[in-house]
C-alpha distance (Angstrom), angle and dihedral (degrees) to the residues before:
residue distance angle dihedral
M1 . . .
E2 3.77 . .
E3 3.84 91.7 .
K4 3.84 90.1 54.5
V5 3.75 88.8 53.0
K6 3.71 95.7 48.1
K7 3.81 89.3 50.3
S8 3.72 91.6 50.1
E9 3.76 91.5 50.6
T10 3.66 89.8 47.6
V11 3.70 92.7 50.7
K12 3.80 89.6 48.4
T13 3.83 92.5 51.0
A14 3.76 91.9 49.1
N15 3.72 92.9 49.5
K16 3.90 91.7 47.7
V17 3.83 91.3 50.5
K18 3.96 89.6 46.5
K19 3.89 87.8 52.7
E20 3.81 93.5 45.5
K21 3.94 89.1 50.9
Y22 3.87 93.1 47.1
A23 3.84 89.7 47.9
I24 3.81 89.7 50.5
K25 3.77 91.4 48.3
R26 3.82 91.6 48.6
F27 3.87 91.1 48.9
I28 3.78 90.9 53.0
M29 3.80 92.1 45.6
N30 3.81 90.4 51.8
L31 3.74 92.0 50.5
A32 3.79 95.6 43.9
P33 3.94 95.7 84.3
L34 3.72 90.6 51.0
F35 3.77 91.9 46.9
G36 3.89 88.4 49.0
L37 3.79 89.3 53.1
L38 3.82 92.5 51.8
V39 3.74 90.6 48.1
L40 3.83 90.0 54.5
V41 3.69 93.9 47.8
A42 3.88 90.2 51.4
A43 3.70 88.2 49.5
F44 3.81 94.8 47.9
F45 3.95 91.9 54.2
I46 3.83 91.9 42.6
I47 3.77 96.0 48.8
G48 3.78 91.7 38.7
T49 3.78 91.7 55.4
W50 3.83 92.4 45.5
K51 3.80 92.0 49.3
E52 3.74 90.7 40.9
I53 3.80 94.3 -124.1
N54 3.75 125.0 169.9
I55 3.72 94.1 -100.9
P56 3.94 97.2 -172.4
Y57 3.67 91.4 50.5
G58 3.79 89.8 48.0
M59 3.76 92.8 51.0
R60 3.84 89.9 50.9
S61 3.73 88.8 51.8
I62 3.76 90.2 50.2
M63 3.82 91.6 49.1
N64 3.64 93.7 51.0
Q65 3.84 93.3 47.4
S66 3.77 96.7 44.1
V67 3.82 100.8 44.7
V68 4.00 92.4 63.7
V69 3.77 92.0 49.2
A70 3.82 94.3 43.3
V71 3.79 94.2 50.3
V72 3.81 92.2 49.1
A73 3.86 92.0 42.9
T74 3.76 91.5 51.1
G75 3.67 93.1 57.5
A76 3.87 90.6 42.5
V77 3.75 89.8 57.2
F78 3.80 88.0 79.2
I79 3.82 90.1 58.4
Y80 3.83 93.3 45.7
T81 3.67 90.8 50.2
L82 3.82 89.5 65.3
G83 3.81 90.3 58.1
S84 3.93 91.0 -102.8
F85 3.70 136.1 103.7
D86 3.85 138.7 -157.1
I87 3.85 118.2 -142.1
S88 3.83 90.3 -178.1
L89 3.72 96.8 72.9
G90 3.85 94.0 99.6
A91 3.89 92.7 51.3
S92 3.76 89.0 45.8
A93 3.82 91.5 53.7
A94 3.81 88.3 49.0
V95 3.85 93.9 51.9
S96 3.73 91.0 45.3
A97 3.76 93.6 49.1
L98 3.80 92.9 49.3
L99 3.84 94.2 49.5
G100 3.79 91.1 44.7
A101 3.88 88.8 54.4
I102 3.79 90.6 49.1
V103 3.77 90.1 49.5
Y104 3.92 91.6 51.3
N105 3.88 90.6 48.6
A106 3.85 88.7 54.4
T107 3.79 96.1 42.7
E108 3.80 107.7 18.4
N109 3.75 87.1 -141.7
L110 3.81 120.2 129.8
L111 3.80 96.2 -162.7
L112 3.92 88.7 55.4
M113 3.96 89.4 49.2
A114 3.77 90.0 51.7
A115 3.79 93.8 46.1
A116 3.82 89.8 48.1
C117 3.86 93.7 51.1
I118 3.93 91.7 48.4
G119 3.83 94.9 39.9
I120 3.81 94.2 48.5
A121 3.80 94.1 44.6
I122 3.89 88.7 51.2
I123 3.73 91.8 50.6
I124 3.79 93.8 52.0
S125 3.80 92.8 45.9
L126 3.91 90.4 50.0
F127 3.81 88.8 46.0
N128 3.89 89.1 55.5
S129 3.85 91.6 51.4
I130 3.74 97.6 43.1
L131 3.69 92.5 48.2
A132 3.69 90.7 52.7
S133 3.80 89.1 51.0
I134 3.87 95.7 47.6
F135 3.88 92.3 52.5
N136 3.80 93.5 32.5
L137 3.81 92.7 -125.1
P138 3.87 132.8 145.4
V139 3.73 108.9 -87.6
F140 3.86 93.0 -124.0
V141 3.76 89.5 59.6
T142 3.74 93.7 58.4
T143 3.86 91.0 45.2
I144 3.96 88.9 55.1
A145 3.89 88.1 56.3
M146 3.81 90.9 43.8
L147 3.77 91.7 53.1
S148 3.86 93.0 64.7
I149 3.73 92.0 40.7
L150 3.77 93.8 52.1
N151 3.86 93.2 43.1
A152 3.76 86.6 56.3
L153 3.73 90.0 49.4
V154 3.63 92.3 56.3
L155 3.75 91.0 58.9
V156 3.85 91.7 45.7
L157 3.89 91.4 51.7
I158 3.77 93.8 51.4
K159 3.90 89.9 45.4
I160 3.84 100.0 48.8
N161 3.96 91.3 45.2
N162 3.80 89.9 67.7
T163 3.81 91.7 -140.4
G164 3.86 96.0 121.7
A165 3.79 114.1 -119.6
E166 3.73 97.0 -17.1
I167 3.74 148.2 42.3
A168 3.79 116.9 -138.7
I169 3.71 141.5 179.9
P170 3.83 125.8 -163.2
A171 3.73 113.2 -75.5
A172 3.69 88.7 -141.0
A173 3.69 95.1 60.8
V174 3.85 92.4 62.9
K175 3.77 97.4 33.0
A176 3.76 94.7 102.0
L177 3.83 90.8 52.2
N178 3.87 96.1 44.6
T179 3.77 92.7 90.1
V180 3.87 131.1 114.7
P181 3.94 92.3 -127.1
F182 3.83 91.6 56.4
K183 3.77 94.2 47.6
I184 3.71 92.4 46.0
A185 3.90 90.2 50.0
V186 3.89 88.6 52.9
L187 3.67 92.3 50.4
A188 3.78 95.1 44.1
A189 3.89 89.4 49.7
F190 3.75 94.7 49.8
M191 3.83 91.1 44.1
I192 3.87 93.4 52.4
F193 3.83 88.3 47.5
C194 3.92 92.2 51.1
I195 3.91 92.3 40.9
F196 3.79 88.8 56.1
L197 3.74 93.9 49.0
F198 3.81 94.1 43.4
N199 3.75 99.3 46.5
F200 3.72 108.1 25.0
T201 3.81 108.1 34.7
R202 3.74 136.0 68.2
I203 3.89 88.6 -114.8
G204 3.75 90.8 67.4
R205 3.76 95.8 41.3
M206 3.78 90.8 52.2
Q207 3.74 95.6 45.6
K208 3.94 91.0 51.5
F209 3.93 86.7 47.0
L210 3.74 91.4 52.3
G211 3.75 92.1 47.6
S212 3.83 93.0 50.2
N213 3.74 100.3 40.6
P214 3.84 114.4 4.7
I215 3.74 93.4 172.9
C216 3.96 94.9 53.6
A217 3.78 89.1 42.2
K218 3.83 89.8 54.4
L219 3.81 91.0 49.5
T220 3.75 92.0 54.8
G221 3.81 93.4 55.1
I222 3.88 103.1 -98.2
S223 3.71 112.6 142.1
A224 3.84 114.0 -130.9
K225 3.88 90.4 -163.1
K226 3.80 94.9 49.7
M227 3.85 90.7 47.1
A228 3.90 88.1 49.1
V229 3.73 91.2 54.3
V230 3.84 92.2 49.3
A231 3.79 89.9 47.4
F232 3.77 94.7 50.6
A233 3.85 91.7 45.3
I234 3.73 91.3 55.3
A235 3.89 91.5 45.1
G236 3.72 88.2 49.1
A237 3.86 90.5 57.1
G238 3.75 88.5 52.5
V239 3.77 91.5 49.9
G240 3.74 91.7 49.4
L241 3.80 93.9 51.6
G242 3.95 86.9 46.5
A243 3.77 86.9 53.5
F244 3.83 93.1 49.5
L245 3.75 92.5 49.7
S246 3.89 90.7 47.4
V247 3.82 89.1 55.9
V248 3.79 90.9 47.2
Y249 3.77 93.5 50.0
A250 3.95 95.2 43.3
P251 3.76 109.2 18.7
T252 3.89 89.3 -177.2
L253 3.75 105.9 79.1
T254 3.85 125.6 -164.1
R255 3.86 132.3 176.3
N256 3.94 88.6 -85.4
V257 3.86 93.0 61.7
A258 3.82 109.3 135.2
S259 3.81 87.8 -9.2
S260 3.80 93.7 147.3
V261 3.84 101.2 39.8
G262 3.69 97.1 92.6
M263 3.85 94.7 59.1
D264 3.72 89.2 36.0
V265 3.63 91.2 60.7
I266 3.74 96.5 51.4
I267 3.70 91.7 50.2
A268 3.89 93.9 45.2
I269 3.76 90.3 51.4
V270 3.79 91.3 53.7
F271 3.76 93.8 41.2
G272 3.70 89.3 54.8
G273 3.86 92.1 61.2
M274 3.78 100.2 -102.2
P275 3.79 113.6 143.7
V276 3.82 115.1 -118.5
S277 3.84 89.5 -133.5
G278 3.96 91.6 63.1
G279 3.70 116.7 -151.7
A280 3.80 133.5 117.2
R281 3.77 91.3 -21.5
S282 3.70 96.2 62.5
K283 3.83 118.4 112.8
I284 3.75 135.7 -173.2
Y285 3.80 96.9 -137.3
A286 3.86 89.2 63.8
A287 3.89 86.6 77.8
L288 3.84 94.3 56.5
V289 3.87 94.3 39.4
G290 3.71 91.4 48.5
A291 3.87 98.2 43.3
F292 3.84 93.0 51.6
S293 3.89 90.2 43.9
M294 3.74 93.4 53.9
T295 3.75 93.2 48.0
F296 3.73 95.9 46.9
L297 3.95 88.8 49.4
S298 3.95 89.9 51.1
Q299 3.85 90.8 49.7
I300 3.84 92.1 49.1
M301 3.79 92.6 50.2
A302 3.80 89.9 48.3
M303 3.89 90.8 51.7
L304 3.89 88.3 50.2
N305 3.93 85.4 53.3
L306 3.96 93.3 -117.0
N307 3.74 108.3 158.3
S308 3.79 120.0 -126.1
G309 3.92 90.5 -96.3
Y310 3.61 92.7 61.9
G311 3.84 91.8 41.9
Q312 3.87 89.7 56.7
M313 3.65 90.4 49.1
V314 3.69 93.7 52.2
K315 3.84 92.4 47.3
A316 3.82 90.0 50.6
A317 3.78 92.1 49.5
I318 3.89 91.5 49.0
F319 3.85 90.4 45.1
I320 3.71 94.0 56.0
L321 3.77 93.9 43.0
V322 3.82 90.3 52.3
V323 3.81 92.4 49.7
F324 3.76 91.0 48.2
L325 3.87 92.4 49.9
A326 3.73 92.4 44.4
T327 3.83 95.6 49.8
S328 3.87 96.6 38.4
D329 3.81 95.1 98.6
Q330 3.92 93.0 37.9
R331 3.76 104.5 55.0
G332 3.78 109.2 120.8
K333 3.76 91.3 13.7
L334 3.74 102.2 83.7
L335 3.80 111.8 109.6
P336 3.85 120.7 -127.2
R337 4.01 118.1 -78.2
């Protein structure tokens, strides 16, 4: 009897130690993206001082580039939490920005331009999710098709507007909004809204449940299709805000507007420490940390005179490394989807 008690106590102690080690490991993994961002910030200032770079100008450039990606990625977290992804976000932002600029040129009203950007982006996102529901296809399949359609629509919009190879609004019209404080305020407001939905409402809880265990979630009555519609609507709002900020930053829009946003969002979310499988370990702040980390990395490589080809290779290598580390303790544990 005493031996059984001792064995039981030994097993309990071993399990306790194992849980403590796992908790410590998870804590370190959660802090790793933030630590990486701090390292990149320090490297930026050190290399910038060494190379005699205009650091204040560089910081403004980083803010302008990061805010758009961070806003779009914040909304996209809701999609990624479900274990899906949308590669048409950049093309959607481009179409929304172009139509927003056309609306401004017709009305000369910034509020209507902002409403057009957000409304059009939400409509495109909802169309993606509804199309997937109608044909019972994975969401990412429909977004691949939409990517081609939206890229073609960008060319059509520029052509039918009879403005050559661009659509522009007067720079003076958005000059008052083209400031770092305004853009940070927009990002902060949207992040607070998304954090509230994600962490303190049934919407966030159900989406994390679906991402973690879709079969069990379905058995409890949670509709995957309805949650997909909600997730894409929120993501669309983020895309619309990103499109509006893109117009504010560069009021002369070409076919390349927001061309890299789609891939930047995917990389930013992973850089921020969010698992590609979604689920309960998803977090809103991953979008913010990842977006700024990626931009600081790009600026550092530019200061070291590394061309864009090398930069893309470095990003790809880090992307693979982060995914590997983030999933190293989860292989074989993911539930059927």
